[in-house]
N, C-alpha and C positions, 0 to 999 in steps of 0.2 A: 407310573410310568418309570421306564428305566432313566436313571440319571444322565447317561450319555445322550439319550433321546432328548431329555429336557434341555440338555445344553445344547444340541442342535438346533432344536426348535427356538430357543431364546437368540442363538447366534444369527439364525435367520433372520428372526424379526428385527434385530438391531440392525442388520445389514438392509433390510427393507426400509427401517425407518431413516438411516443415514442417506440411502439413495433417494427418498422422498423429499429429505431436506435440501440435498443437493439440486435437485429438479427445480424445487421452489426457489432457492437462491438463485439459480441460473436464470429462470424466468423473470424473477424480479429485477436482476442486473439488466437485463435487455429493456425492460420497461422502464427502469429509472433512467437509462441513458437515452431512450428514445423520447419519453414523453415528460420525464421530470420526477425527482422523488416526491415532490409534494402532491402532485396531482394523482399519483398511482396509488390505488385502494388496493386493500387486501383482496377484495373481490376480484380485481383484474389479475392481480398475481395468481390466484387460484385457477382461474379460466385459463391462462396462459401456461400453467403448470400441468393443467390437466388432473387437478385434485379439486376437493371440497373446500370451501372457505374455513369450515370447521377444522379441517385438516391443517390448513395454514397456520390457524390460531393456535392448535395444539402443537404444532413443531415449533413454533417461534413466539407465541403470545404477543408479540408487538411489531409493527413495521420496522422500528430501529433496530431490533434484535436481527431482523434479515439484513439489514444494512451492516451490522456488525460481523454476520458470518460472512457476506461478501467481501469486506475488509480483510478479515483473518485468512479467507482462502487466497485471496490475491498475496498477501504476505508470504503464505506457505509456497504458492507457485513461483513466487520470486526469490524465494530462500533469502528472505531479507534478514532474519536474524542470523542464520549460519554465514551468510556472506559478510555481515559486519564482523564476525569473530574471525573470518579469514583474513579480512584487510588488516585487523588488529594483529594479527600474527605475522604480518610481512616485517622483514628485517630492518628496513630502512624507510626514511622520509619519502623519497620519491616513489617508491612503491605503495606507500599508504595514501599519498595524494591521487596517484592513480587509481588506487582502489576506492577512495571516495567518490572519485568520478564515476567509477564503474558501478559502485552500489546504487548510486542515484539513477544512472541510466538503466540499469536493469529494472530497479522498482518501477520507473515510469513506463519503460517500453514494455513490461509484461502485461500490462493492461491499465492504459491512461484513461479509459472510461472510468474506472474505479476512481481515479483522482477527480475527475470532473463531478461525478455523484456525489463525493464526499465534501468537495468544496460548495455544491448546491445545497446540500442537506444542512449546512451550518446555520441557514436561516430557519430551521424548524423549531419544533417546540423545546422547552427547557431540557427534558431528559435527553433528546437526540443531541442537543448541543453540548451536554455533558459527556456524552459518549465520544463524541468526535474529537471534543478537545483534549479528551484523555489519550486518544490515539494520536493526535497532533504531538501532545506531549511526549508521548512513546516514541515517536519518530524524531523529534528533536533531541531527546535524551541520547539516541544512538548516533545521530550527526554531531552532536556536541562531543560525544565521546570519541569518534574519529578523529577530530581535529585536536582535542586535548592530547591525543596521543602522539602528536609531533610538535608538542608546545616548544620544546628547547629550540627548534628550528624556525619558528615563527618570526616574521619581521615586523608584526604588530602585535599588541595585546591579544590573550587568548580570547576574552569575550568578542572582540571585534572581529577576530578571524572567524569565530564560529557564527557570528551574525552574517559575514559575508557568505559563507557556505549555505547557510539558510535562505538568504536573499537569492542566491542562485538556483536553489531548489524550489522556488516559488513557481506554481503551476504555470504562470504566463509566459516563463522563459522557455520552457520546454515545448509549449503549445505554440509559440510564435516560430521557434526555429525548426522543430521536427514537423509539428502538423501543419502550420501555416507555410513556413518556406520550404518545406519537404526535404530538410537536410535528413541525409540517410543518419540512422541511429549511431553507427560507429563514428561518424564526424560530429556528432554532438558529444560523444563521450570525450573525443579526442580534445575538443574545443574547451570542454568543461575541466579537463585535467590540466591544460595549458593556462587557463585563466585562473585556476586556484593556485597553480606554482606562483604565476605573476602576483597576483593579489596577496596570498598568505607568505610566500616566500621572498618575496622580491625579485624574482626570477626574470629574465628578458622575456616578454611576450613572444610567441612565435607565431 
C-alpha cells in the first residue's frame, strides 16, 4: 500500500477513535450529572453512547478515566490554563484581582455540572480519589499562583490571602448565588472581584 494511502487510513482511524471517545465522554457526563457517578455503570454509558461495552473499556479502561477525560475537556473549553497565564501577564494589581475573579467565573460557568460530578466522585474508590485530589491540587496551585503574583499589595499574609481565594472558590458559593439565587454570571464575577479587593487588599467594599 502506498505510504500516502496508509497515512490517510491511519489518520481516518485516529479521527474515528477520537470521535468515539468524545461521544462516550459526552454520554457519560450526562449520566453522571443526572444519575450520579457512583451508580452509573460502564454498560449504561455504552448504551447511551450507542457503542458496545467493550468499546468503552477499550477507549478508557476504567470509569475514572472517563471522568478524567471529562475534566480535561472542561478545562480546555474554559481555556483555564491559557486564561491563568493571561491574568499573570496583567500589568497591575487591580487587573490581576479582576482577572482572578474572571478566571474562576469562566471555569465554573463553562460547565458547573462537571464541578458537581467531581465533588460527588470524591467519595469513590482510592484510585478515583487519588485522581481527583491531583486535579484539585493542580487547580489550587493555579489559584495560589494568581494570588502570589500580587503579594506586595496584600493586606494580610500570603497564605491567608490564598486561603480566602480558595474559600470563595468553594462549590457552594457559586451554587448558592448563581444557581440557587439566580444571579447573572457577570454579577457574580463583579461581586467576587469586589470581595477579593476588600478581603485581600483592604479596599472598601462596594
